[in-house]
N, C-alpha and C positions, 0 to 999 in steps of 0.2 A: 225238392227244391222247383218250383213252375219256372222255363223261360219265358222271357218276354217276346211277345209278337211284334213283327216291325212297327206295327202301328201304336203300341206301347211302347216302344222304344223310341219313335219318334215324338212322340208327347212327351216321355223325359225327355227327350234332348240331348241325346245319346247318339245322334244320327245329324248331317248335315243338312241343309237345306239342299246340296246335289243329290243326297241318297247314299251317303259315303260316311262311314262312322270317322268320326273326329278324332280319333284316335290312333293316327296310323303315322305318326312322326318318326324319325331315324331307322329307316327300311332302305334305304339307297347305297350304302355303303360298297357292299358285294359288287353292284353294276358299275359304279366308279373303277373300283378294283380290276376286274376283269377287262374293261375299256382301256386299263392305261398299260394292262399285260396285254393287249391283243396288239395297241400299237407296237409297242414295244419289240413282240414279236415278229410282228410284222414288217418292219425297221432291217429288224435283223435276218429274217428270213431273205426277203428279197434284195437286200445287198449283200448277203453270202453265195447267194443263187446264181452258179455257174451257165444254166441254160434256160430258155423259156417254162421249160418242163419243170425244173427245180424251182423255177419260181410259181408256177400255180402246186406244185408242193407245198410250197411253203406258206402260201396263202390259206391252205385248209389246214398246215401244222398250228397257224397264229390262229384260228376259229377254235381249232380245237387242246390248245396248250394247258388249260386244265385240268383234261384228262391224261395229259401227259407228265404233270405235274404230281397227280395222285397217286398214277402208276409206280412212280418213281419215287415217291416217300414211301410207300407201301411196299415196294422191291427193298429197299435200303434196311428198313426195318423188320424184315423177313415176315412179313406176316403173308 
């Protein structure tokens, strides 16, 4: 099976006028979930921080919260 070149694809209208594929919908849910989790973790870590250093560490933890979550789940299931 031969793949289409980008010029053939443009002629067949699978590309928009901006050069991006038209069928790109529904790919933004993960970013929203990460953003909400980041804000929630940031609020939690900053409100429980007893010192400035703990607050800075809390900001780093808020950025890396998905890694902590995956690590905890894998540890829980014994993988």
